[in-house]
Structures are given as structure tokens and as C-alpha cells.
C-alpha positions in Angstrom: 22.0 281.7 -172.2 20.7 280.7 -168.8 21.3 277.3 -167.0 18.0 275.5 -166.2 17.8 274.8 -162.5 16.0 271.5 -163.0 18.2 269.8 -165.7 21.3 272.3 -165.9 20.6 272.6 -169.7 21.4 275.8 -171.4 18.2 277.9 -172.0 18.3 280.9 -174.5 16.3 283.6 -172.9 16.0 285.9 -176.0 15.8 289.5 -176.2 13.4 290.0 -173.2 15.8 288.1 -171.0 14.1 287.2 -167.6 11.0 289.4 -168.4 9.9 286.7 -170.8 9.6 284.0 -167.9 6.8 283.5 -165.5 7.2 284.6 -161.8 7.6 281.8 -159.4 5.0 283.0 -157.0 4.9 279.8 -155.0 8.7 280.1 -154.3 8.2 283.7 -153.3 5.6 282.6 -150.8 7.8 279.9 -149.4 10.7 282.6 -149.0 8.3 285.0 -147.4 7.1 282.4 -144.8 10.7 281.6 -144.1 11.6 285.2 -143.6 8.7 285.7 -141.2 9.6 282.6 -139.2 13.3 283.6 -138.7 12.8 287.3 -138.2 13.5 288.3 -134.6 10.9 290.7 -133.6 11.7 292.8 -136.7 8.7 295.1 -137.4 7.7 296.1 -140.9 7.7 300.0 -140.9 5.5 302.3 -142.9 7.3 303.4 -146.1 5.4 306.8 -146.5 5.5 308.2 -142.8 7.6 311.1 -142.0 10.7 310.0 -139.7 10.4 308.4 -137.5 8.2 306.0 -139.3 5.4 304.0 -137.6 5.0 300.3 -137.6 3.1 299.2 -140.8 -0.4 297.7 -140.4 -1.5 297.3 -144.0 0.0 296.6 -147.4 -1.2 297.4 -151.0 -0.3 295.2 -153.9 -1.3 297.7 -156.4 0.7 300.5 -154.8 3.5 297.9 -153.9 4.1 299.7 -150.5 3.3 299.2 -146.7 1.2 301.7 -144.7 0.3 302.6 -141.3 -3.4 303.3 -140.8 -3.1 307.1 -141.3 -1.0 306.9 -144.4 -3.2 304.2 -146.0 -6.3 306.5 -145.6 -4.2 309.5 -146.9 -3.0 307.7 -150.1 -6.4 306.0 -150.7 -8.9 308.8 -150.5 -12.5 308.1 -150.6 -14.2 308.4 -154.0 -11.0 307.8 -156.0 -9.8 304.9 -158.0 -7.3 304.0 -155.3 -10.0 303.6 -152.9 -10.8 300.3 -154.5 -7.5 298.8 -153.8 -7.7 295.9 -151.4 -5.4 296.0 -148.3 -3.3 293.1 -147.5 -1.0 292.2 -144.6 2.2 294.2 -144.4 5.1 292.5 -146.3 8.4 293.4 -147.8 7.7 291.6 -151.2 4.6 292.3 -153.3 3.2 289.7 -155.6 0.3 289.9 -158.0 -2.8 288.1 -157.2 -2.2 285.5 -159.9 0.3 284.6 -162.6 0.4 287.0 -165.4 1.2 286.0 -169.0 4.6 287.5 -169.8 3.5 288.1 -173.4 0.1 289.7 -172.9 0.1 290.8 -169.2 -3.0 288.9 -168.6 -3.8 286.4 -166.0 -3.3 282.7 -167.2 -6.4 280.7 -167.2 -5.5 277.5 -169.1 -2.7 275.0 -169.4 -1.2 273.7 -172.8 -0.3 270.1 -172.4 1.5 270.0 -175.8 3.8 272.8 -174.8 3.6 272.2 -171.0 3.0 275.9 -170.5 0.4 278.2 -168.9 -1.4 280.3 -171.3 -3.9 283.2 -171.2 -7.1 283.8 -173.4 -5.0 285.6 -175.9 -2.4 282.8 -176.2 -5.1 280.3 -176.6 -6.6 281.8 -179.7 -3.2 282.5 -181.3 -1.6 280.3 -184.0 1.2 279.4 -181.7 -1.0 276.8 -179.9 -3.3 275.9 -182.7 -4.2 272.2 -182.6 -2.6 271.8 -179.1 -4.4 270.0 -176.2 -5.4 272.9 -173.9 -7.3 272.3 -170.5 -8.5 274.7 -167.9 -5.9 275.5 -165.0 -8.2 273.8 -162.6 -8.1 270.5 -164.3 -4.3 270.7 -164.6 -4.1 271.8 -160.9 -6.1 268.9 -159.7 -4.2 266.3 -161.9 -0.7 267.5 -160.8 -1.8 267.9 -157.2 -3.1 264.3 -157.1 0.2 263.0 -158.7 2.4 265.1 -156.3 0.4 264.0 -153.3 0.6 260.3 -154.4 4.4 260.5 -154.9 5.0 262.4 -151.7 2.9 260.0 -149.7 4.9 257.1 -151.2 8.2 258.8 -150.2 7.0 259.6 -146.7 5.8 256.0 -146.2 9.1 254.6 -147.2 11.4 256.6 -145.0 13.2 253.5 -143.8 14.1 252.7 -147.3 15.3 256.1 -148.0 17.5 255.8 -144.8 18.9 252.4 -145.9 19.7 253.8 -149.2 21.4 256.8 -147.7 23.5 254.5 -145.4 24.3 252.5 -148.6 25.3 255.6 -150.4 27.5 256.7 -147.5 29.2 253.4 -147.5 29.7 253.5 -151.3 31.4 256.9 -150.8 33.7 255.4 -148.2 34.5 252.6 -150.5 34.9 254.9 -153.4 37.5 256.9 -151.4 39.3 253.8 -150.3 39.2 252.3 -153.8 40.3 255.5 -155.4 43.4 255.6 -153.1 44.2 252.0 -153.8 43.9 252.7 -157.6 46.3 255.6 -157.2 48.8 253.5 -155.3 48.6 250.7 -157.9 49.2 253.0 -160.8 52.0 254.7 -158.9 53.6 251.4 -158.2 53.3 250.2 -161.8 54.7 253.5 -163.1 57.5 253.1 -160.5 58.1 249.5 -161.8 58.2 250.8 -165.5 60.8 253.5 -164.3 62.9 250.8 -162.6 62.8 248.6 -165.7 63.8 251.6 -167.7 66.7 252.5 -165.3 68.0 248.9 -165.3 67.9 248.9 -169.1 69.6 252.3 -169.3 72.4 251.0 -167.1 72.8 247.8 -169.2 72.9 249.8 -172.5 75.5 252.3 -171.0 77.6 249.4 -169.9 77.5 247.9 -173.4 78.6 251.2 -174.8 81.4 251.6 -172.3 82.8 248.2 -173.0 82.6 248.9 -176.8 84.3 252.2 -176.2 87.3 250.7 -174.1 87.9 247.9 -176.6 88.1 250.4 -179.5 90.3 252.8 -177.5 92.7 249.8 -176.8 93.0 248.9 -180.4 93.5 252.5 -181.6 96.2 253.0 -178.8 98.1 250.0 -180.0 97.9 251.2 -183.6 99.1 254.7 -182.5 102.1 253.3 -180.7 103.1 251.4 -183.8 102.9 254.5 -186.0 104.8 256.6 -183.5 107.7 254.0 -183.7 107.9 254.8 -187.4 109.2 258.3 -186.7 112.7 259.3 -187.5 115.1 258.5 -184.6 112.6 256.7 -182.6 111.3 253.2 -182.0 111.7 250.8 -184.8 113.1 253.2 -187.3 115.8 254.2 -184.9 116.7 250.7 -184.1 116.8 249.9 -187.9 119.1 252.9 -188.4 121.5 251.6 -185.7 121.5 248.1 -187.3 122.4 249.5 -190.6 125.6 250.8 -189.0 126.6 247.2 -188.1 129.8 246.3 -190.3 130.0 242.7 -189.1 128.3 240.7 -191.7 127.3 237.6 -189.7 125.9 239.8 -186.9 124.1 242.0 -189.3 122.4 239.1 -191.0 121.3 237.7 -187.6 119.8 241.0 -186.4 118.4 242.2 -189.8 116.5 239.0 -190.6 113.8 239.7 -188.0 114.1 243.4 -188.3 113.2 243.1 -192.0 110.0 241.3 -191.2 108.9 243.9 -188.8 109.9 246.8 -191.2 108.0 245.0 -194.0 104.7 244.8 -192.0 105.2 248.5 -190.9 105.6 249.3 -194.6 102.5 247.5 -195.6 100.6 249.1 -192.7 101.8 252.5 -193.8 100.7 251.8 -197.4 97.2 250.4 -196.4 96.5 252.7 -193.6 93.1 252.4 -192.0 92.2 253.1 -188.3 91.9 250.0 -186.1 88.5 250.9 -185.0 85.6 253.3 -186.1 84.9 256.4 -184.2 81.2 256.1 -184.9 78.7 254.7 -182.5 75.8 254.6 -184.9 75.1 250.9 -184.2 74.3 251.9 -180.6 71.3 254.1 -181.6 68.0 253.1 -180.1 64.7 253.0 -182.0 62.1 253.8 -179.3 59.3 254.8 -181.7 57.2 251.8 -180.9 57.8 252.1 -177.2 57.0 255.7 -177.2 53.8 255.0 -179.0 53.0 252.4 -176.5 53.8 254.7 -173.6 51.7 257.4 -175.2 48.8 255.0 -175.6 49.1 253.7 -172.1 45.6 254.1 -170.6 43.3 252.4 -168.2 42.0 248.9 -169.1 38.6 249.2 -170.7 35.8 246.7 -170.2 35.0 244.5 -173.3 32.4 245.9 -175.8 29.1 244.2 -176.1 29.5 240.9 -177.9 27.8 240.1 -181.4 25.7 237.1 -181.6 26.5 234.9 -184.4 22.9 234.4 -185.8 24.1 232.0 -188.6 25.7 229.4 -186.1 23.1 230.0 -183.1 20.1 227.7 -183.1 18.0 225.4 -181.0 17.5 221.7 -181.6 17.8 219.1 -179.1 19.9 221.7 -177.1 20.5 225.4 -177.6 23.8 226.2 -179.2 24.9 229.9 -178.7 27.8 231.4 -180.5 29.2 235.0 -180.4 32.3 237.1 -181.1 33.7 240.4 -179.9 33.8 243.5 -182.1 37.2 244.0 -184.0 38.6 246.7 -181.7 37.1 245.6 -178.5 39.4 245.0 -175.4 39.8 241.3 -174.7 37.5 239.4 -172.5 38.7 236.9 -169.8 35.5 235.0 -169.7 31.8 235.6 -170.4 28.3 235.6 -168.7 25.5 233.9 -170.4 21.9 234.9 -169.4 18.6 233.3 -170.7 15.1 233.1 -169.7 11.6 231.9 -171.2 9.4 234.6 -172.7 6.4 232.5 -173.4 5.3 232.1 -169.7 1.7 233.0 -169.0 1.0 236.6 -167.9 -0.6 235.5 -164.6 2.8 233.9 -163.6 4.7 237.0 -164.0 7.9 237.6 -166.0 10.5 235.1 -165.6 13.8 235.9 -164.0 17.1 235.7 -165.9 19.2 232.6 -165.3 22.9 233.3 -165.3 25.9 231.1 -166.0 29.2 232.7 -165.0 32.8 232.3 -166.3 32.0 230.7 -169.7 35.2 230.3 -171.5 35.5 230.5 -175.2 33.0 232.2 -177.6 30.2 229.5 -177.5 28.1 227.9 -175.0 25.7 224.8 -175.0 22.4 225.1 -173.1 21.1 221.7 -172.2 17.6 220.5 -171.5 15.5 223.3 -172.7 11.8 223.2 -172.6 10.1 221.9 -175.7 7.8 224.2 -177.7 9.2 227.3 -175.9 10.8 230.7 -176.8 14.1 231.6 -175.0 15.8 235.0 -175.0 19.5 234.9 -174.5 22.2 237.5 -174.1 25.9 237.6 -173.4 28.4 240.0 -171.8 32.2 239.9 -171.4 34.4 240.5 -168.4 38.0 241.3 -167.7 40.0 242.9 -165.0 38.2 246.2 -165.6 34.8 244.7 -165.0 31.8 243.7 -167.0 30.9 245.1 -170.3 27.6 245.9 -172.1 25.2 243.1 -172.8 24.8 241.9 -176.5 21.5 242.3 -178.2 18.9 239.7 -177.2 18.4 236.8 -179.5 15.2 234.8 -179.4 15.2 231.1 -180.2 12.2 228.7 -180.7 12.7 225.3 -179.4 11.3 222.2 -181.1 7.6 221.4 -180.4 8.6 217.9 -179.2 11.5 216.0 -178.1 14.2 215.4 -180.8 14.3 212.0 -182.2 17.9 210.8 -182.8 18.3 208.2 -185.6 20.5 207.2 -188.6 19.7 206.3 -192.1 19.1 202.6 -192.8 19.6 201.8 -196.6 18.7 198.1 -196.4 15.1 198.5 -197.3 14.3 199.9 -201.0 17.9 201.4 -201.5 19.7 200.7 -204.6 23.4 201.1 -204.1 24.0 202.1 -207.6 21.7 205.1 -207.2 21.9 206.0 -203.6 25.1 207.0 -201.7 24.7 207.1 -197.9 27.5 209.0 -196.0 29.7 207.2 -193.5 28.0 208.8 -190.5 24.7 207.7 -191.9 23.3 211.2 -191.6 23.2 212.1 -195.3 22.0 210.5 -198.5 22.5 211.5 -202.1 20.5 210.1 -205.1 22.4 209.8 -208.5 19.9 208.9 -211.2 22.6 207.8 -213.7 21.8 205.9 -216.9 18.3 204.5 -215.9 16.8 208.0 -215.8 18.3 208.8 -219.3 16.8 205.6 -220.6 13.5 206.6 -219.2 13.7 209.9 -220.6 14.2 208.4 -224.1 11.2 206.2 -223.6 9.1 209.2 -222.3 6.7 209.1 -225.2 6.2 205.3 -225.1 6.2 204.4 -221.5 8.1 206.1 -218.7 10.2 203.9 -216.3 11.4 205.8 -213.3 12.9 204.2 -210.3 11.8 205.0 -206.7 14.6 204.8 -204.1 13.5 204.8 -200.5 15.7 205.3 -197.3 14.3 204.7 -193.8 15.4 205.7 -190.4 16.8 202.9 -188.2 14.6 204.0 -185.3 10.7 203.5 -185.0 8.4 205.4 -182.9 5.8 203.6 -180.9 4.5 206.3 -178.4 4.6 210.0 -177.4 5.6 212.9 -179.6 8.8 213.1 -181.7 10.5 215.7 -183.8 13.4 215.8 -186.3 14.6 218.1 -188.9 16.4 217.7 -192.2 17.8 219.8 -195.1 16.8 219.0 -198.7 19.1 220.2 -201.5 17.3 222.9 -203.5 18.6 221.3 -206.7 16.8 218.0 -206.0 14.5 216.8 -208.9 11.9 215.0 -206.6 12.2 214.2 -203.1 9.6 213.1 -200.6 10.1 213.4 -196.8 7.8 212.0 -194.2 6.8 209.0 -192.2 5.0 205.8 -192.5 4.2 202.5 -190.8 7.4 200.5 -190.9 5.7 197.3 -192.0 4.0 198.9 -194.8 7.1 200.9 -196.0 9.1 197.6 -196.0 6.3 195.8 -197.8 5.8 198.4 -200.5 9.3 199.5 -201.2 11.4 196.3 -200.6 13.2 195.7 -203.9 12.9 199.2 -205.0 10.1 198.8 -207.6 9.9 200.9 -210.7 7.2 203.4 -211.2 5.4 201.9 -214.2 1.9 203.0 -214.0 1.0 206.7 -214.0 -1.4 206.0 -211.2 1.1 204.7 -208.8 2.3 207.1 -206.1 4.9 206.1 -203.5 3.2 208.3 -200.9 -0.4 207.1 -201.5 -0.2 204.4 -198.8 -1.6 201.8 -201.1 -0.9 200.2 -204.5 -2.3 201.4 -207.9 -5.8 200.5 -206.7 -5.8 203.0 -203.9 -8.9 204.8 -205.3 -11.0 201.9 -204.2 -10.1 202.2 -200.6 -12.2 203.9 -198.0 -11.8 207.5 -197.5 -12.1 207.5 -193.7 -9.1 205.3 -193.1 -6.0 207.0 -192.1 -3.2 206.4 -194.7 -0.1 204.5 -193.6 2.2 207.1 -195.1 2.4 210.9 -195.0 5.0 212.6 -197.3 5.8 216.1 -198.3 6.7 216.5 -201.9 9.7 218.7 -202.7 11.2 219.4 -206.1 13.3 222.2 -207.7 13.5 224.3 -204.6 9.7 224.3 -204.0 7.3 222.4 -201.8 4.2 221.1 -203.5 1.0 221.3 -201.5 -1.4 219.9 -204.1 -4.9 218.3 -204.1 -3.8 215.5 -206.3 -1.3 212.9 -205.1 -0.8 214.8 -201.9 -4.4 214.6 -201.0 -4.3 210.8 -201.8 -1.4 210.5 -199.3 -3.4 212.2 -196.6 -1.7 215.6 -196.9 -4.7 217.5 -195.9 -5.0 220.7 -193.8 -7.0 221.1 -190.7 -10.1 222.0 -193.0 -9.7 219.4 -195.6 -7.4 218.8 -198.6 -4.9 221.6 -199.3 -5.4 223.8 -202.3 -2.8 223.3 -205.2 0.1 225.6 -204.5 3.9 225.7 -204.1 5.9 227.4 -201.4 9.6 228.1 -201.3 11.7 225.6 -199.6 13.1 226.7 -196.4 16.7 225.9 -195.3 15.5 223.0 -193.0 12.4 221.1 -192.8 10.9 219.8 -189.5 8.7 216.9 -188.9 6.7 216.5 -185.8 4.9 213.2 -185.0 2.2 212.8 -182.4 1.8 209.0 -182.3 -1.2 209.0 -179.8 -3.3 211.5 -181.9 -2.2 210.0 -185.1 -1.1 213.3 -186.7 2.0 214.5 -188.5 3.0 218.1 -188.9 5.5 219.5 -191.3 7.2 222.7 -190.3 9.7 225.4 -191.3 12.5 224.3 -188.8 14.0 227.9 -188.8 10.8 229.8 -187.9 8.7 226.9 -186.8 5.9 228.0 -189.1 3.5 225.3 -189.9 3.4 224.1 -193.5 1.1 221.2 -193.4 -0.7 218.8 -191.0 -2.1 215.5 -191.9 -3.4 212.2 -190.3 -1.4 209.1 -190.2 -2.2 205.4 -189.3 -0.3 204.8 -186.1 -1.3 201.1 -185.5 2.1 200.0 -185.5 5.8 201.3 -185.3 6.3 204.4 -187.4 9.6 205.4 -188.8 11.0 208.3 -190.9 11.3 207.7 -194.6 12.8 209.6 -197.7 11.9 209.0 -201.2 13.9 209.9 -204.3 12.9 210.1 -207.9 15.8 211.3 -210.0 18.8 213.3 -208.3 18.5 214.7 -204.9 20.2 214.9 -201.6 19.0 215.1 -197.9 21.0 215.8 -194.8 19.7 215.2 -191.3 20.3 218.0 -188.9 23.1 217.0 -186.6 22.2 217.1 -182.8 23.7 220.0 -181.0 25.0 217.7 -178.3 27.7 216.1 -180.6 29.4 219.4 -180.9 32.7 219.6 -178.7 31.5 222.7 -176.8 31.2 223.8 -173.3 28.0 222.6 -171.6 25.7 224.6 -169.5 22.7 222.8 -167.9 19.4 224.8 -167.7 17.8 224.6 -164.4 20.8 222.9 -162.7 24.4 223.5 -161.7 27.1 223.0 -164.1 30.7 222.8 -163.1 33.1 225.2 -164.8 35.7 223.9 -167.2 
């Protein structure tokens, strides 16, 4: 193995060793020029003269020797093959005229771009370079020379920048030395602090053991003295023996009364003997396993790992709500940095710069006032005492194509309280068909009687562009989502009429005689029909309702129901667009009569449910203003 001088990687030379590599003739010439420049009058002598040798005047690459004039003529006689050798200047290192292929000993003539290696004619026709891109050496020479010249010119033209960076690196080296010394002192101080805490704890524990030991010794000493007094002729026994010698009965009774109690207690203690204190100190053992593990795992604080963006909770509506979390085993983060920028800026304006919001607390952020109809890319990174961690993966969010319209559901027009249930916050509605639908199903063969329930928005649009989104329950039987002239909606649906005629369609914009109306007039209603998890884009009722594409009525087809539907109203143009609110892919665009106030509308036939998308601004999260300054919490 041989270390590569360029990348320091290990190179396997093989059996041939260095003989399998090209000679670096360029480096040899540089070394030769350097030797000639530093030589102090050192003449090159003839290698074939008898002593004393003369100064060499010529050299021969073929013979690899230096000669004086006489020796050159002598060793290159006229009429021999050596006479064809071309003399060179005298030198101490002889190089071939050109690079020779180490495999075939022929001069290299081509350059293999695939292998990035010089090759000879024989190498070129071998299988080793079959199918490779091979060019003449002259082409590779000119291309590499131009690149090297250009790069060198740039470096020489930016010497001030190089010097500035050198000064910056020198300053960084000084700061590194100072910071490293400070880090050593901090670690030493912390370890000394740990040692001081351990020493204080050691003294406290030893003091507790000492107090326990003295207390036990005192109890055992008392018990020992009591037992020593029971020996024959000493202490309590000796005194009792003397009392027994008393012959005066009153005196004996007086002395023996108290003595008998003491002897009884001594007798009981003797029969139920047990040391007054244990000699074991097992209760004073320490369990330092956890502490030892903590000390063993004691290491430098690591920066937080790259956060993971929660794509299920991150979305763009009236504002951008960004949510993330740290990986399970990541070091904690004290705060986060949120960065964002637009990616749909025209190319002539150049790429937009990242905007940054520092010290975001928690694991979510609210970005206010995003541009409509734009694409934002966002990323997050954590920070703690060790520094900043890696960025999360970029997440791209599409903002709505128009300002978001905020409204609530108004069930005063065409809504049956028996069949429609509007939530308390007036942002969701559910249709419960109940008994009327069962009765209608029973009369299906004789005449279907289905009720149409309508819920309108409490806000009407009179100008500009507006956008809102909602989610339709995939289990809904038949739901129509759209917009219409407020006056026509109230006129047509007030009182919740029944669908008696099969020609009646609530989204036709007219009564059952709509077929007689002029085709050119824009309809007052525009609805998208959803049923059983599908969106119907048909040419029947949908076409009568004005649900036409850009090139005419939409062909009969169904598409899957997305998680959220978006409705974009352009009041001035009189156009309504239905979108997939997740990917913002267009589903349908149709005309609408905007001669008066236009409001959102939702129609139900049978069971179904609709939930308006909640504005992001109602979430109790930290707010970050795009394009402005936001105070930190």
C-alpha cells in the first residue's frame, strides 16, 4: 500500500510496485531547475574521464551519462548506432524524451477520459479501454492548460482576498488556542467541583457511620457492665450474697424488696440474651451503580440532531403552520431557528435569500402574511449550549392562490333543523336523513321524494379574489360544494323544497325549465358534486350548472375525493375554480354570474358532513411575521 500524495488515500501498487506508475517528468524538471539555481559554481564533471575528470560539456539521454568533448566522440564513434544519439546539456538526472507507458514501454499518445489515464497505442486497442472516451494528448493538454491558466489567473487576481483569508485563519487559530485553553479550564473546574461534592458527601457519610458506631458501642458497653455484675462475688450477685447473710428480718425485707426486682430483671435478661446492638453495618452500604454509569457516560454536550418536520400537521392556509420534533435519542434543544424563502421567484431576479427567525421556543411556529400563490421552502435547526445542529430536510408548501375568506355557516336559509346539525363554532355541518329518506326509498318506484338541505356562508363576496377550503366526509351520500348569487340561493332554497321532478337540479341555477334558458348566460350557481368518496365531473347536471372546463363541458368521469377541497372565486372575471387543497391541483373551472353578492353554499341530499378548514391564526402558537420583525416570546 502507498499513500496517495493528493488525497492521502491508500493505493495498492500491485506486484510491480512503483514500476507500474508513470514517471513525473514535470516534477523532475522542476527539481533540476531548482538544483541549478541553488548550485554555487558546482560544475558537472565527465563521468568517463580518467582522474582527474574534466568538466562535462554534453550529456546523452540514451547512455544516461555526461561527457567531455573527447569522451563523447570516443563513446559515439562515427558510423555506429551510438552516433545517432542526440547530445543534450550536461545534467545529473536523465529523463526520457517523453512519458513511456509502464505496461508496453511505448510513448503515450492519447488520454482516456473515462479512466483519467494516459495510454499508448497498444493500450488504446486493448479490451481494458473498450468503449472508453479517448482523445489525443494534444486535446487533453490544451483543455487542461486552459483550465489551469484560468484558475491560476483567478487566484493571482484575488491576492487581496487570499491575504484577508490568511489573516482570518490566523485569527481563528489564535481564537482556537484561547478557546481550547478556556475549555480545558472549564472542564477542570467542573471536575474539581464534582470532586468537592464527592468529598463533602464522603465526610457526611463517614460522620453518620461514626455516630451510629458510637451509639451502638455505648449500648453494648452498658449491657456488658450489666452482665459482668452477674459474676460470682462481684457486682449485683456479690451484693445479693451479702444481703442473704442478714438475719434481722425487718432489715432483710427492706433491702431484699428492691434487690429482688433487680435480680428478676437480670435473670430475665440472662434467659433471653440478645446483644443490645448489631455488629453489622450493612445498612450503611452505598449503591453507586447509577452514579458510576453516569460518570462513565460523562461526555461533552452534543448539538441537537436534525429536527423531523411533521408533515401531517404542517400546512399553509391563511398563514403557514410549521411543526417539528426531535429524534428520540437526540440531545435537547434550548431553542430553534426557522428559515424560509420563496422558490418560485423568476430566474432573472436570482435566487431569494433565506429569511431567518432566531430563538423560536417550542416545536412549532406560525409564519404570518405569506404571499398568495407562492411556494415556500422551510427548514429548522436546533441549538443548545454546544452550538447549532444540522438543518432538517426542506419542506415545500404551496400557499393558496388568493386571500383566504373567513366565514361561518348560516343555517337560516334552506336548512332543516331536523336533518341538519351545525356545530357550536359554526364551522361544521352534518346531514342526518332520518325517516324522510326511508319513506322516499319506499316510494322509489312510484315517485321519489328527496329533500335538499342548503347551508350558506354568513359572508358574501362583492369584489376581488377569495379562497376557502373544506373537508367532505367520504361516506357522504351526495354533497354539493360551491358558490352562488346570494339572492338566487335564498330565493331558490328558502323553505327547503323537495326534489319532486327528476328534471330539478339544485345546482342548475334555474327551476325545472332551465332547458329553455339561453346558453350564453353565466349560471348563478356553481357546484361540485361529491358522493361516496368520489367527485363527479359529468356532462349532465354538472354541465347545466356551468361546471365546464376551459375547452367546454367536462367529460363524464369521477376522480377520488382529496382530503380537502379548495374553492377559488375570481369575482371580476366571473370564474370559480375547484382545487385539491393539498396539492393545489386544479379539478375544474367554471363561469359564474357575479352581478351581485356571491356567497359559499353547501347542499345535502341524504347523509353527509362538511368541515370548514380552520384558519391557522386561531391556533395558540408562537407567531413569526414574514418580512417584518417579530418580538420574541
